All heavy atoms as an XYZ file, in Angstrom:
966
protein
N       4.264     64.349     56.115
C       4.252     63.612     54.941
C       2.895     63.369     54.437
O       1.982     63.054     55.251
C       4.973     62.196     55.184
C       5.054     61.324     53.965
S       6.274     61.870     52.700
C       7.782     61.768     53.610
N       2.701     63.540     53.101
C       1.333     63.329     52.547
C       1.416     62.209     51.534
O       2.446     61.931     50.894
C       0.926     64.653     51.684
C       0.799     65.782     52.512
C       1.892     66.685     52.756
C      -0.429     66.116     53.207
C       1.746     67.772     53.490
C      -0.520     67.237     54.016
C       0.543     68.077     54.187
N       0.348     61.455     51.383
C       0.194     60.408     50.365
C      -0.978     60.766     49.496
O      -1.998     61.007     50.032
C       0.046     59.042     50.963
C       1.225     58.471     51.672
C       1.144     57.065     52.116
O      -0.071     56.509     52.277
O       2.160     56.456     52.398
N      -0.738     60.741     48.226
C      -1.762     60.952     47.174
C      -1.964     59.601     46.516
O      -1.005     59.063     46.035
C      -1.337     62.043     46.196
C      -2.416     62.259     45.116
C      -1.070     63.357     46.938
N      -3.184     59.207     46.369
C      -3.497     57.831     45.830
C      -4.675     57.949     44.845
O      -5.604     58.579     45.149
C      -3.796     56.958     47.043
C      -4.007     55.519     46.778
C      -4.181     54.698     47.916
O      -3.179     54.384     48.563
O      -5.302     54.313     48.296
N      -4.493     57.187     43.902
C      -5.569     56.940     42.860
C      -5.632     55.480     42.542
O      -4.635     54.764     42.593
C      -5.433     57.848     41.568
C      -4.279     57.405     40.748
C      -5.472     59.301     41.817
C      -4.307     57.803     39.306
N      -6.821     55.081     42.068
C      -7.097     53.689     41.605
C      -7.698     53.775     40.121
O      -8.557     54.592     39.910
C      -7.956     52.928     42.474
O      -7.417     52.894     43.747
C      -8.205     51.506     41.963
N      -7.162     53.079     39.275
C      -7.617     52.962     37.891
C      -7.843     51.540     37.596
O      -7.355     50.587     38.197
C      -6.619     53.537     36.920
C      -6.182     55.018     37.223
C      -7.335     55.917     37.350
N      -7.444     56.689     36.092
C      -8.395     57.676     36.063
N      -9.268     57.847     36.969
N      -8.435     58.417     34.961
N      -8.676     51.217     36.572
C      -9.031     49.850     36.134
C      -8.808     49.779     34.625
O      -9.094     50.630     33.912
C     -10.481     49.563     36.504
C     -10.854     48.192     35.984
C     -10.734     49.712     38.038
N      -8.248     48.610     34.260
C      -8.126     48.245     32.825
C      -8.327     46.754     32.667
O      -8.276     45.990     33.609
C      -6.746     48.723     32.281
C      -5.632     47.867     32.677
C      -5.132     46.820     31.842
C      -4.955     48.066     33.862
C      -4.000     46.176     32.151
C      -3.872     47.310     34.218
C      -3.365     46.379     33.346
N      -8.648     46.366     31.444
C      -8.895     45.006     31.096
C      -7.850     44.458     30.137
O      -7.449     45.227     29.180
C     -10.291     44.760     30.480
O     -11.329     45.253     31.303
N      -7.375     43.285     30.395
C      -6.345     42.700     29.550
C      -6.309     41.202     29.687
O      -6.839     40.613     30.670
C      -4.939     43.334     29.834
N      -5.683     40.544     28.676
C      -5.507     39.087     28.750
C      -3.980     38.860     28.935
O      -3.181     39.735     28.814
C      -5.991     38.485     27.384
N      -3.764     37.578     29.383
C      -2.354     37.151     29.441
C      -2.373     35.644     29.586
O      -3.418     34.974     29.814
C      -1.579     37.880     30.620
C      -1.906     37.373     31.989
N      -1.056     37.435     33.024
C      -3.062     36.791     32.491
C      -1.632     37.019     34.141
N      -2.867     36.594     33.793
N      -1.132     35.131     29.454
C      -1.015     33.679     29.808
C       0.409     33.513     30.372
O       1.322     34.323     30.018
C      -1.230     32.830     28.561
C      -0.274     33.041     27.411
C      -0.759     32.379     26.140
O      -1.278     33.110     25.298
N      -0.417     31.164     25.959
N       0.568     32.555     31.253
C       1.871     32.375     31.924
C       2.639     31.256     31.307
O       2.272     30.098     31.527
C       1.664     32.232     33.368
C       0.894     33.353     34.060
C       0.778     33.157     35.602
C       1.521     34.713     33.743
N       3.616     31.515     30.531
C       4.458     30.499     29.861
C       5.205     29.726     30.935
O       5.769     30.301     31.931
C       5.448     31.196     28.917
C       4.820     31.980     27.914
C       5.838     32.804     26.999
N       6.427     33.901     27.796
C       5.996     35.149     27.766
N       4.897     35.500     27.081
N       6.600     36.058     28.429
N       5.168     28.401     30.817
C       5.879     27.564     31.831
C       5.152     27.258     33.094
O       5.691     26.596     33.932
N       3.999     27.855     33.234
C       3.231     27.668     34.461
C       2.482     26.328     34.368
O       1.824     26.073     33.359
C       2.284     28.832     34.671
C       1.472     28.800     35.975
C       2.084     29.047     37.154
C       0.135     28.375     35.925
C       1.271     29.010     38.305
C      -0.633     28.342     37.042
C      -0.037     28.663     38.247
O      -0.731     28.562     39.418
N       2.516     25.565     35.444
C       1.839     24.282     35.489
C       0.492     24.460     36.140
O       0.278     24.218     37.314
C       2.694     23.215     36.200
C       1.940     21.872     36.092
O       1.230     21.580     35.159
O       2.353     21.014     36.981
N      -0.526     24.977     35.436
C      -1.795     25.252     35.940
C      -2.722     25.931     34.962
O      -2.234     26.228     33.750
N      -3.875     26.257     35.284
C      -4.855     26.928     34.439
C      -4.326     28.182     33.772
O      -4.673     28.586     32.663
C      -6.192     27.187     35.134
C      -6.966     25.898     35.401
O      -6.621     24.858     34.871
O      -7.769     26.002     36.274
N      -3.498     28.895     34.491
C      -3.048     30.245     34.012
C      -2.034     30.135     32.828
O      -1.681     31.135     32.293
C      -2.354     31.030     35.196
S      -3.673     31.553     36.333
N      -1.704     28.972     32.478
C      -0.933     28.808     31.245
C      -1.717     29.008     30.019
O      -1.228     29.328     28.969
C      -0.191     27.396     31.188
C      -1.211     26.272     30.916
C      -0.467     24.903     30.775
N      -1.457     23.897     30.676
C      -1.954     23.132     31.667
N      -1.563     23.367     32.942
N      -2.793     22.227     31.452
N      -3.053     28.978     30.162
C      -3.910     29.254     29.101
C      -4.347     30.737     29.056
O      -4.352     31.399     30.059
C      -5.227     28.381     29.253
C      -4.979     26.950     29.271
O      -4.180     26.378     28.454
N      -5.652     26.246     30.258
N      -4.629     31.179     27.824
C      -4.946     32.583     27.636
C      -6.219     32.799     28.497
O      -7.268     32.149     28.315
C      -5.201     32.869     26.179
C      -5.524     34.309     25.818
C      -4.336     35.167     26.139
C      -5.870     34.403     24.303
N      -6.198     33.900     29.213
C      -7.379     34.315     30.088
C      -7.246     35.762     30.346
O      -6.236     36.493     30.121
C      -7.446     33.448     31.315
C      -6.313     33.712     32.357
N      -5.058     33.166     32.061
C      -6.189     34.396     33.407
C      -4.215     33.530     32.988
N      -4.872     34.297     33.895
N      -8.252     36.404     30.886
C      -8.305     37.806     31.144
C      -8.605     38.190     32.536
O      -9.120     37.391     33.296
N      -8.294     39.468     32.816
C      -8.628     40.060     34.103
C      -9.048     41.443     33.969
O      -8.648     42.172     32.980
C      -7.308     40.152     35.015
C      -6.713     38.794     35.362
N      -7.305     37.969     36.352
C      -5.656     38.210     34.899
C      -6.602     36.878     36.380
N      -5.524     36.945     35.611
N      -9.862     41.981     34.879
C     -10.121     43.400     35.031
C      -9.243     43.822     36.169
O      -9.538     43.692     37.318
C     -11.577     43.650     35.426
C     -12.494     43.307     34.226
O     -12.197     43.615     33.033
N     -13.616     42.657     34.500
N      -8.065     44.331     35.752
C      -7.051     44.685     36.738
C      -7.372     46.087     37.322
O      -7.845     46.939     36.700
C      -5.669     44.915     36.012
C      -4.983     43.672     35.524
C      -5.189     43.252     34.194
C      -4.237     42.887     36.340
C      -4.513     42.172     33.735
C      -3.594     41.717     35.844
C      -3.761     41.356     34.514
O      -3.188     40.225     34.049
N      -7.158     46.107     38.656
C      -7.220     47.376     39.378
C      -5.736     47.814     39.697
O      -4.956     46.972     40.102
C      -8.120     47.371     40.660
O      -7.470     46.540     41.606
N      -5.469     49.049     39.556
C      -4.108     49.560     39.803
C      -4.250     50.784     40.705
O      -4.835     51.792     40.338
C      -3.376     49.992     38.479
C      -1.985     50.514     38.762
C      -3.266     48.691     37.553
N      -3.664     50.672     41.893
C      -3.602     51.729     42.834
C      -2.155     52.259     42.955
O      -1.272     51.478     43.184
C      -4.115     51.309     44.235
O      -5.453     50.780     44.092
C      -4.150     52.409     45.313
N      -2.117     53.553     42.723
C      -0.814     54.243     42.686
C      -0.725     55.243     43.903
O      -1.657     55.977     44.003
C      -0.512     54.980     41.368
C       0.791     55.762     41.458
C      -0.469     53.896     40.239
N       0.418     55.081     44.665
C       0.528     55.997     45.814
C       1.756     56.781     45.679
O       2.833     56.187     45.499
C       0.490     55.231     47.169
O      -0.662     54.416     47.218
C       0.540     56.226     48.336
N       1.660     58.144     45.762
C       2.817     59.037     45.727
C       2.922     59.711     47.097
O       1.922     60.072     47.667
C       2.647     60.053     44.615
C       3.698     61.068     44.537
C       2.469     59.363     43.183
N       4.162     59.913     47.528
C       4.452     60.603     48.796
C       5.047     61.949     48.475
O       5.899     61.984     47.595
C       5.331     59.829     49.689
C       4.677     58.645     50.362
C       5.598     58.034     51.303
N       4.831     57.045     52.270
C       5.362     56.398     53.137
N       6.711     56.332     53.324
N       4.708     55.479     53.811
N       4.681     62.890     49.290
C       5.246     64.230     49.158
C       5.482     64.828     50.573
O       4.573     64.613     51.481
C       4.361     65.158     48.388
N       6.568     65.481     50.756
C       6.851     65.973     52.147
C       6.403     67.473     52.258
O       6.599     68.092     53.327
C       8.291     65.863     52.582
C       9.235     66.464     51.592
O       8.828     67.138     50.628
O      10.445     66.223     51.788
N       5.937     68.055     51.202
C       5.461     69.451     51.255
C       4.332     69.711     50.297
O       4.131     68.918     49.317
C       6.599     70.423     51.076
C       7.364     70.268     49.770
C       8.642     71.149     49.751
O       8.492     72.290     49.896
N       9.787     70.523     49.460
N       3.662     70.773     50.393
C       2.543     71.185     49.572
C       2.983     72.355     48.714
O       3.897     73.094     49.049
C       1.373     71.625     50.265
C       0.759     70.533     51.280
C      -0.398     71.067     52.072
C       0.417     69.231     50.549
N       2.439     72.543     47.522
C       2.691     73.744     46.717
C       1.967     74.946     47.303
O       1.288     74.912     48.319
C       2.377     73.481     45.224
C       0.831     73.428     44.991
O       0.029     73.677     45.761
N       0.543     72.880     43.754
N       2.062     76.117     46.668
C       1.497     77.348     47.145
C      -0.002     77.376     47.318
O      -0.598     78.152     48.007
C       2.075     78.511     46.397
O       1.520     78.387     45.055
N      -0.566     76.436     46.591
C      -2.048     76.286     46.590
C      -2.561     75.353     47.663
O      -3.704     75.301     48.039
C      -2.618     75.852     45.175
C      -4.088     75.654     45.152
C      -2.124     76.783     44.071
N      -1.570     74.504     48.251
C      -1.895     73.504     49.254
C      -2.097     72.120     48.656
O      -2.795     71.335     49.288
N      -1.497     71.856     47.577
C      -1.660     70.544     46.856
C      -0.300     69.808     46.800
O       0.715     70.420     46.495
C      -2.133     70.720     45.421
C      -3.568     71.297     45.445
C      -2.080     69.389     44.653
C      -4.092     71.669     44.056
N      -0.289     68.595     47.220
C       0.926     67.814     47.127
C       1.215     67.353     45.691
O       2.289     67.464     45.144
C       0.859     66.520     47.968
N       0.189     66.861     45.028
C       0.223     66.407     43.636
C      -1.121     66.510     43.047
O      -2.039     65.926     43.585
C       0.856     65.036     43.463
C       0.765     64.415     42.037
C       1.549     65.261     41.048
C       1.239     62.987     42.056
N      -1.324     67.191     41.965
C      -2.615     67.462     41.386
C      -3.130     66.019     40.947
O      -2.483     65.336     40.231
C      -2.577     68.363     40.193
C      -3.869     68.801     39.686
O      -4.850     68.070     39.741
O      -3.974     69.954     39.203
N      -4.329     65.684     41.378
C      -4.941     64.406     40.952
C      -5.046     64.311     39.426
O      -4.867     63.222     38.865
C      -6.375     64.236     41.512
C      -6.437     63.905     43.033
C      -7.006     64.741     43.949
C      -5.864     62.697     43.432
C      -7.060     64.423     45.248
C      -5.968     62.297     44.799
C      -6.524     63.220     45.674
N      -5.293     65.414     38.758
C      -5.409     65.444     37.330
C      -4.110     64.981     36.703
O      -4.105     64.163     35.812
C      -5.718     66.861     36.826
C      -6.079     66.832     35.376
C      -6.579     68.253     35.011
C      -6.846     68.322     33.481
N      -7.381     69.669     33.105
N      -2.998     65.461     37.107
C      -1.671     64.970     36.641
C      -1.381     63.568     36.922
O      -0.934     62.891     36.083
C      -0.571     65.914     37.228
C       0.838     65.309     36.709
C       1.989     66.189     37.088
N       3.194     65.538     36.580
C       4.335     65.466     37.261
N       4.473     66.113     38.381
N       5.323     64.840     36.741
N      -1.684     63.157     38.157
C      -1.401     61.785     38.507
C      -2.231     60.814     37.616
O      -1.766     59.802     37.066
C      -1.696     61.541     40.017
C      -1.389     60.074     40.489
C       0.065     59.756     40.186
C      -1.653     60.001     42.003
N      -3.566     61.066     37.393
C      -4.451     60.313     36.564
C      -3.902     60.328     35.207
O      -3.959     59.217     34.557
C      -5.887     60.880     36.621
C      -6.584     60.657     37.908
C      -7.918     61.421     37.967
C      -8.542     61.375     39.316
N      -9.870     62.081     39.343
N      -3.486     61.405     34.699
C      -2.976     61.469     33.296
C      -1.767     60.590     33.095
O      -1.654     59.856     32.133
C      -2.651     62.943     32.931
O      -2.048     63.013     31.673
N      -0.762     60.636     34.022
C       0.430     59.809     33.890
C       0.088     58.332     34.076
O       0.611     57.547     33.276
C       1.463     60.328     34.984
C       1.927     61.687     34.869
C       2.805     61.939     33.585
O       3.089     61.042     32.897
O       3.138     63.108     33.404
N      -0.773     57.994     34.976
C      -1.155     56.630     35.101
C      -1.853     56.105     33.969
O      -1.601     55.015     33.429
C      -1.982     56.337     36.473
C      -2.507     54.939     36.497
C      -1.079     56.645     37.645
N      -2.807     56.854     33.420
C      -3.631     56.463     32.224
C      -2.777     56.324     30.977
O      -2.937     55.388     30.212
C      -4.693     57.486     31.934
C      -5.879     57.427     32.941
O      -5.919     56.443     33.751
O      -6.666     58.364     32.943
N      -1.689     57.116     30.901
C      -0.769     56.916     29.764
C      -0.045     55.665     29.834
O       0.073     54.947     28.720
C       0.229     58.186     29.813
C       1.270     58.143     28.749
C       2.300     59.168     28.821
N       3.002     59.200     30.146
C       3.980     58.228     30.472
N       4.286     57.370     29.615
N       4.518     58.324     31.613
N       0.317     55.212     30.929
C       1.026     53.895     31.060
C      -0.023     52.794     30.820
O       0.265     51.804     30.073
C       1.664     53.761     32.462
C       2.195     52.347     32.632
C       2.829     54.795     32.585
N      -1.162     52.896     31.447
C      -2.145     51.763     31.325
C      -2.790     51.695     29.977
O      -3.181     50.592     29.571
C      -3.202     51.958     32.481
C      -2.672     51.852     33.908
C      -3.857     51.987     34.886
C      -1.874     50.663     34.144
N      -2.920     52.762     29.289
C      -3.519     52.671     27.914
C      -2.669     51.744     27.040
O      -3.295     51.198     26.102
C      -3.541     54.092     27.254
C      -4.651     54.972     27.858
O      -5.507     54.414     28.571
O      -4.686     56.207     27.578
N      -1.454     51.586     27.196
C      -0.605     50.659     26.414
C      -0.993     49.212     26.670
O      -0.672     48.307     25.879
C       0.827     50.864     26.591
N      -1.630     48.887     27.840
C      -2.040     47.535     28.214
C      -3.509     47.303     28.111
O      -3.824     46.106     27.895
C      -1.575     47.319     29.724
C      -0.164     47.531     29.928
C       0.211     48.046     31.236
C       0.850     47.277     29.109
C       1.553     48.246     31.576
C       2.189     47.494     29.380
C       2.554     48.000     30.651
O       3.878     48.172     30.926
N      -4.337     48.264     28.091
C      -5.747     48.053     28.187
C      -6.211     47.376     26.869
O      -5.866     47.759     25.717
C      -6.439     49.449     28.211
C      -7.928     49.375     28.477
O      -8.347     48.391     29.232
O      -8.702     50.133     28.009
N      -7.047     46.319     27.009
C      -7.564     45.515     25.940
C      -6.519     44.949     25.030
O      -6.733     44.913     23.841
C      -8.637     46.313     25.204
C      -9.876     46.445     25.951
N     -10.109     47.351     26.895
C     -10.973     45.690     25.895
C     -11.282     47.258     27.437
N     -11.867     46.196     26.881
N      -5.388     44.532     25.579
C      -4.380     43.822     24.882
C      -4.001     42.465     25.523
O      -4.394     42.320     26.695
C      -3.092     44.686     24.862
C      -3.094     45.797     23.857
N      -3.609     47.008     24.242
C      -2.671     45.902     22.684
C      -3.504     47.821     23.285
N      -2.939     47.154     22.193
N      -3.372     41.649     24.780
C      -2.789     40.425     25.380
C      -1.404     40.882     25.887
O      -0.460     41.058     25.084
C      -2.715     39.383     24.334
C      -2.054     38.042     24.871
O      -1.540     38.038     26.003
N      -2.087     37.036     24.085
N      -1.249     40.936     27.217
C       0.017     41.383     27.801
C       1.175     40.531     27.383
O       2.328     41.000     27.236
C      -0.137     41.479     29.311
C      -1.203     42.415     29.850
C      -1.250     42.272     31.360
C      -1.000     43.754     29.451
N       0.936     39.218     27.203
C       1.940     38.309     26.787
C       2.561     38.618     25.442
O       3.731     38.144     25.178
C       1.380     36.889     26.809
O       0.942     36.559     28.113
N       1.946     39.316     24.663
C       2.414     39.700     23.299
C       3.049     41.012     23.208
O       3.616     41.430     22.170
C       1.240     39.631     22.306
C       0.698     38.253     22.121
C      -0.545     38.178     21.189
O      -1.079     39.263     20.886
O      -0.935     37.089     20.761
N       3.097     41.807     24.322
C       3.738     43.207     24.381
C       5.182     43.125     24.601
O       5.656     42.269     25.356
C       2.939     44.030     25.374
C       1.454     44.270     25.179
C       0.927     45.098     26.284
C       1.242     44.866     23.770
N       5.926     44.108     23.947
C       7.349     44.191     24.160
C       7.799     44.186     25.667
O       8.838     43.624     26.055
C       7.791     45.417     23.445
C       6.716     45.637     22.441
C       5.411     45.108     23.113
N       7.003     44.860     26.534
C       7.349     44.900     27.978
C       7.533     43.578     28.649
O       8.263     43.445     29.641
C       6.388     45.820     28.717
C       6.508     47.276     28.514
O       7.452     47.724     27.929
O       5.609     47.983     28.996
N       6.840     42.591     28.056
C       6.771     41.253     28.657
C       7.325     40.173     27.711
O       6.996     39.029     27.905
C       5.400     40.951     29.180
C       4.824     42.176     29.951
C       3.846     42.981     29.485
C       5.278     42.327     31.250
C       3.356     44.028     30.184
C       4.696     43.380     32.003
C       3.813     44.186     31.436
N       8.182     40.563     26.765
C       8.667     39.584     25.822
C       9.615     38.601     26.536
O       9.589     37.396     26.196
C       9.374     40.226     24.743
N      10.330     39.011     27.519
C      11.273     38.064     28.148
C      10.842     37.599     29.535
O      11.488     36.727     30.121
C      12.645     38.860     28.394
N       9.685     38.049     30.005
C       9.180     37.656     31.260
C       7.670     37.518     31.211
O       6.946     38.043     30.387
C       9.379     38.744     32.358
C      10.894     38.903     32.683
C       8.798     40.098     32.030
N       7.142     36.677     32.130
C       5.682     36.515     32.146
C       5.003     37.694     32.761
O       5.509     38.304     33.733
C       5.315     35.295     33.074
C       5.374     34.007     32.290
O       4.981     33.913     31.163
N       5.813     32.907     33.054
N       3.888     38.143     32.211
C       3.227     39.301     32.731
C       2.342     38.861     33.995
O       1.136     39.041     33.946
C       2.334     39.788     31.579
C       2.043     38.503     30.825
C       3.255     37.616     30.942
N       3.065     38.470     35.022
C       2.348     38.142     36.297
C       1.932     39.533     36.964
O       2.439     40.583     36.523
C       3.283     37.447     37.264
O       4.444     38.247     37.511
C       3.742     36.084     36.700
N       1.157     39.460     37.938
C       0.795     40.704     38.621
C       2.005     41.319     39.244
O       2.136     42.529     39.376
C      -0.282     40.355     39.728
O      -1.489     40.127     39.094
N       2.969     40.499     39.769
C       4.196     41.002     40.365
C       5.025     41.787     39.305
O       5.406     42.915     39.528
C       5.073     39.911     40.879
C       4.385     39.166     42.058
C       3.511     38.068     41.762
O       3.018     37.899     40.605
O       3.119     37.316     42.703
N       5.221     41.175     38.129
C       5.983     41.845     37.079
C       5.273     43.079     36.583
O       5.872     44.151     36.279
C       6.249     40.908     35.963
C       7.106     39.673     36.402
C       6.896     41.569     34.709
C       8.546     40.077     36.797
N       3.961     42.994     36.432
C       3.204     44.126     36.016
C       3.297     45.290     36.985
O       3.518     46.374     36.541
C       1.706     43.759     35.830
C       0.766     44.682     35.184
C       1.151     45.199     33.814
C      -0.670     44.124     35.148
N       3.177     45.047     38.234
C       3.321     46.044     39.310
C       4.661     46.747     39.243
O       4.850     47.934     39.303
C       3.038     45.507     40.676
N       5.748     45.976     39.106
C       7.087     46.522     39.067
C       7.259     47.307     37.793
O       7.937     48.387     37.795
C       8.139     45.370     39.140
N       6.749     46.817     36.661
C       6.925     47.549     35.405
C       6.148     48.886     35.403
O       6.731     49.910     34.936
C       6.324     46.664     34.257
O       7.098     45.435     34.202
C       6.465     47.338     32.849
N       4.960     48.870     35.951
C       4.245     50.160     35.995
C       4.903     51.103     37.033
O       5.074     52.298     36.746
C       2.781     49.878     36.561
C       1.996     49.056     35.435
C       2.062     51.158     36.886
C       0.646     48.497     35.877
N       5.447     50.602     38.095
C       6.158     51.426     39.042
C       7.290     52.056     38.393
O       7.570     53.347     38.467
C       6.636     50.493     40.229
C       7.446     51.310     41.233
C       6.787     51.704     42.467
C       8.768     51.643     41.081
C       7.463     52.450     43.354
C       9.422     52.397     42.016
C       8.799     52.764     43.166
O       9.455     53.528     44.132
N       8.126     51.293     37.702
C       9.309     51.916     37.076
C       9.004     52.962     36.042
O       9.684     54.016     35.844
C      10.204     50.844     36.484
C      10.843     50.013     37.636
C      11.788     48.889     37.158
N      12.221     48.119     38.253
C      11.971     46.815     38.536
N      11.289     46.160     37.525
N      12.368     46.212     39.548
N       8.032     52.730     35.194
C       7.562     53.668     34.189
C       7.067     54.966     34.839
O       7.412     56.099     34.395
C       6.499     53.085     33.326
C       6.930     52.075     32.356
C       5.841     51.432     31.547
C       6.348     50.454     30.616
N       6.502     50.986     29.262
N       6.286     54.878     36.000
C       5.762     56.040     36.664
C       6.896     56.796     37.446
O       6.882     58.050     37.490
C       4.608     55.695     37.572
C       3.331     55.270     36.843
C       2.293     54.752     37.842
C       2.746     56.452     36.024
N       7.768     56.057     38.002
C       8.848     56.723     38.817
C       9.649     57.595     37.982
O      10.134     58.647     38.368
C       9.736     55.600     39.458
N       9.848     57.214     36.709
C      10.661     57.959     35.784
C      10.101     59.364     35.451
O      10.790     60.256     35.124
C      10.869     57.224     34.465
N       8.726     59.498     35.592
C       8.116     60.748     35.278
C       7.585     61.465     36.468
O       7.390     62.700     36.458
C       6.980     60.633     34.252
C       7.525     60.182     32.922
C       5.913     59.728     34.740
N       7.452     60.814     37.611
C       6.873     61.480     38.789
C       7.883     61.848     39.860
O       7.678     62.853     40.573
C       5.773     60.478     39.443
C       4.532     60.324     38.641
C       3.682     59.258     39.325
C       3.789     61.576     38.488
N       8.925     61.048     40.005
C       9.898     61.404     41.141
C      10.641     62.658     40.881
O      11.216     62.863     39.739
C      10.902     60.253     41.265
C      10.231     59.005     41.820
O       9.136     58.963     42.294
N      11.018     57.914     41.928
N      10.581     63.548     41.826
C      11.411     64.791     41.819
C      11.871     65.021     43.259
O      11.749     64.206     44.091
C      10.669     65.963     41.191
C       9.341     66.317     41.956
O       9.271     65.959     43.169
O       8.472     66.947     41.329
N      12.300     66.222     43.511
C      12.827     66.559     44.843
C      11.725     66.627     45.906
O      11.966     66.513     47.077
N      10.471     66.807     45.445
C       9.378     66.993     46.386
C       8.543     65.805     46.563
O       8.135     65.471     47.678
C       8.469     68.193     45.953
C       7.288     68.351     46.893
C       9.210     69.481     45.897
N       8.265     65.091     45.508
C       7.487     63.890     45.557
C       8.187     62.639     45.105
O       9.148     62.704     44.311
C       6.111     64.045     44.895
C       6.296     64.180     43.378
S       4.734     64.473     42.659
C       5.262     65.446     41.275
N       7.696     61.475     45.576
C       8.283     60.226     45.180
C       7.216     59.202     45.065
O       6.293     59.112     45.926
C       9.378     59.781     46.094
C      10.063     58.462     45.748
C      11.006     58.075     46.873
C      11.901     56.904     46.449
N      11.196     55.704     46.069
N       7.252     58.418     44.032
C       6.293     57.271     43.858
C       6.623     56.334     45.039
O       7.733     55.947     45.230
C       6.514     56.592     42.471
C       5.538     55.395     42.236
C       4.166     55.883     42.229
C       5.959     54.762     40.917
N       5.548     56.013     45.771
C       5.732     55.126     46.903
C       5.398     53.731     46.608
O       6.225     52.814     46.902
C       4.776     55.615     48.084
C       4.883     54.738     49.305
N       6.072     54.524     49.896
C       3.893     54.108     50.018
C       5.778     53.747     51.021
N       4.507     53.494     51.072
N       4.321     53.373     46.008
C       3.989     51.983     45.718
C       2.956     51.937     44.579
O       2.219     52.851     44.372
C       3.500     51.312     46.918
C       2.170     51.863     47.490
C       1.697     51.109     48.732
N       0.594     51.782     49.331
C       0.581     52.386     50.499
N       1.662     52.398     51.232
N      -0.469     52.959     50.909
N       2.926     50.761     43.926
C       1.950     50.391     42.957
C       1.300     49.059     43.329
O       2.054     48.093     43.521
C       2.557     50.309     41.523
C       1.579     49.764     40.567
C       3.043     51.741     41.066
N       0.041     49.055     43.485
C      -0.697     47.857     43.801
C      -1.536     47.404     42.586
O      -2.229     48.233     42.016
C      -1.637     48.081     45.068
C      -2.422     46.865     45.486
C      -3.248     47.299     46.713
C      -4.103     46.156     47.202
N      -4.882     46.524     48.324
N      -1.313     46.104     42.226
C      -2.144     45.583     41.048
C      -2.928     44.417     41.605
O      -2.433     43.490     42.153
C      -1.071     45.035     40.025
C      -1.886     44.258     38.885
C      -0.347     46.189     39.415
N      -4.269     44.566     41.341
C      -5.200     43.492     41.683
C      -5.677     42.856     40.476
O      -6.154     43.540     39.568
N      -5.664     41.464     40.443
C      -6.259     40.794     39.353
C      -7.659     40.281     39.568
O      -8.295     39.810     38.700
C      -5.292     39.754     38.743
C      -5.015     38.648     39.658
C      -4.140     37.613     39.106
O      -3.225     37.965     38.373
O      -4.350     36.423     39.347
N      -8.091     40.444     40.879
C      -9.452     40.108     41.279
C      -9.736     40.890     42.562
O      -8.851     41.571     43.032
C      -9.629     38.653     41.484
O      -8.974     38.243     42.732
N     -10.989     40.812     42.969
C     -11.334     41.528     44.235
C     -10.575     41.009     45.445
O     -10.424     41.702     46.452
C     -12.813     41.424     44.448
N     -10.033     39.808     45.367
C      -9.442     39.135     46.544
C      -7.897     38.881     46.393
O      -7.336     38.277     47.213
C     -10.126     37.781     46.813
C     -11.610     38.069     47.109
O     -12.001     38.881     47.896
N     -12.473     37.302     46.447
N      -7.326     39.281     45.239
C      -5.943     38.984     45.016
C      -5.225     40.198     44.453
O      -5.605     40.748     43.406
C      -5.840     37.801     44.024
O      -6.439     36.684     44.409
N      -4.139     40.556     45.146
C      -3.480     41.750     44.704
C      -1.949     41.611     45.123
O      -1.598     40.948     46.063
C      -3.962     43.092     45.288
N      -1.133     42.407     44.419
C       0.319     42.496     44.709
C       0.721     43.905     44.826
O       0.279     44.768     43.982
C       1.121     41.836     43.590
C       2.655     42.107     43.662
C       0.792     40.295     43.467
N       1.632     44.281     45.802
C       2.119     45.670     45.811
C       3.591     45.653     45.625
O       4.262     44.830     46.133
C       1.764     46.196     47.306
O       0.414     46.205     47.438
C       2.344     47.598     47.370
N       4.037     46.552     44.799
C       5.447     46.750     44.583
C       5.950     48.126     44.962
O       5.242     49.062     44.741
C       5.854     46.605     43.070
C       7.267     46.751     42.740
C       8.106     45.638     42.932
C       7.876     47.910     42.376
C       9.520     45.791     42.692
C       9.210     48.076     42.157
C      10.056     47.001     42.326
O      11.416     47.144     42.087
N       7.106     48.163     45.684
C       7.651     49.445     46.088
C       9.174     49.270     46.147
O       9.663     48.160     46.256
C       7.078     49.988     47.388
C       7.360     49.046     48.625
C       8.436     49.198     49.428
C       6.441     48.007     48.824
C       8.641     48.409     50.507
C       6.650     47.087     49.903
C       7.815     47.335     50.761
N       9.862     50.379     46.165
C      11.355     50.385     46.302
C      11.679     51.209     47.503
O      11.044     52.249     47.765
C      12.018     50.852     45.064
C      11.770     49.963     43.877
C      12.418     50.505     42.547
O      12.988     51.520     42.569
O      12.372     49.802     41.629
N      12.684     50.771     48.275
C      13.093     51.563     49.423
C      13.926     52.760     48.998
O      14.579     52.799     48.021
C      13.884     50.716     50.418
C      12.967     49.702     51.094
O      11.784     50.012     51.255
O      13.523     48.599     51.375
């Protein structure tokens, strides 16, 4: 089994509706997003998943969030854009384009600071 992993960074604002604390106010983060894909075999060149393709797919998803107020985006109209919800949303968007018979999205880790992160995966 092989794991292919990349990390990307984007900046965005959000606020947590109904939260009793500072995060109810508009504030921003430099989010780090680490995406891990698993593959049980390599292609004829010896690659599980081309880093270029993985970066392109992840960037396509993250570009919709970069330098936006996440709380105002349609993806988060009915839910707070917490790190947990953000990780699950990114996971589902990427799984739809990456999962095939050879590879499967394994996990998405979202960090909102150097010391705080959430990982989402599905069994």
